[in-house]
C-alpha positions in Angstrom: -34.8 34.1 -60.2 -36.4 31.5 -62.6 -35.2 27.6 -62.7 -34.2 28.6 -66.3 -31.5 31.6 -64.7 -29.3 29.4 -62.7 -26.3 27.9 -63.7 -26.5 24.9 -61.6 -22.6 23.6 -62.7 -21.5 26.7 -60.4 -21.7 26.3 -56.5 -21.8 30.1 -56.2 -24.9 30.5 -58.6 -27.1 27.7 -56.6 -25.9 29.1 -53.0 -27.3 33.0 -54.1 -30.4 31.6 -55.5 -31.1 29.0 -52.4 -30.2 32.3 -50.4 -32.8 34.5 -52.6 -35.9 32.0 -52.2 -35.6 31.7 -49.1 -35.5 35.6 -48.3 -38.5 35.7 -50.4 -40.5 33.1 -48.6 -39.1 34.0 -45.3 -37.9 37.4 -45.0 -34.3 38.2 -43.8 -35.0 37.2 -40.0 -36.4 33.8 -41.0 -33.7 33.7 -43.7 -31.6 33.6 -41.4 -33.3 31.6 -38.4 -33.5 29.1 -40.7 -30.4 29.3 -41.3 -28.6 29.0 -37.8 -30.7 25.6 -37.9 -27.7 24.0 -39.4 -24.0 23.8 -39.0 -20.8 21.8 -40.3 -20.9 19.3 -37.1 -17.7 17.8 -36.1 -15.7 14.2 -35.6 -15.7 11.8 -38.8 -18.9 10.7 -40.1 -17.8 7.9 -41.5 -15.5 6.3 -38.6 -18.2 6.9 -35.7 -21.3 5.3 -38.2 -18.7 2.2 -38.8 -18.1 1.6 -35.3 -21.7 2.4 -34.2 -22.9 -0.1 -37.2 -19.9 -2.8 -37.1 -22.1 -5.7 -35.2 -25.5 -5.2 -37.2 -26.7 -7.5 -39.6 -28.1 -6.8 -42.9 -30.7 -9.5 -42.0 -30.6 -7.6 -38.5 -31.9 -4.1 -40.0 -34.4 -5.2 -42.1 -36.2 -7.3 -39.3 -36.2 -3.9 -37.6 -37.6 -1.8 -40.8 -40.4 -4.4 -40.7 -41.4 -4.3 -37.2 -41.6 -0.5 -37.5 -43.7 -0.8 -41.0 -46.4 -2.6 -38.6 -46.8 -0.7 -35.9 
């Protein structure tokens, strides 16, 4: 299926095109193994993120990013 034939406003069409691409490149088994790597997770990411980052300022994050880039 070419990109021109995909209706990007249709989630079902996008999913089908994605699965077709995975199957074409990886084969059926590879496609299944790839898909098994992903799950919906659990909990509330937004609440957990807010709790984890509540005491961290943008200045601290920036300093850490700069320090990582100099390594």
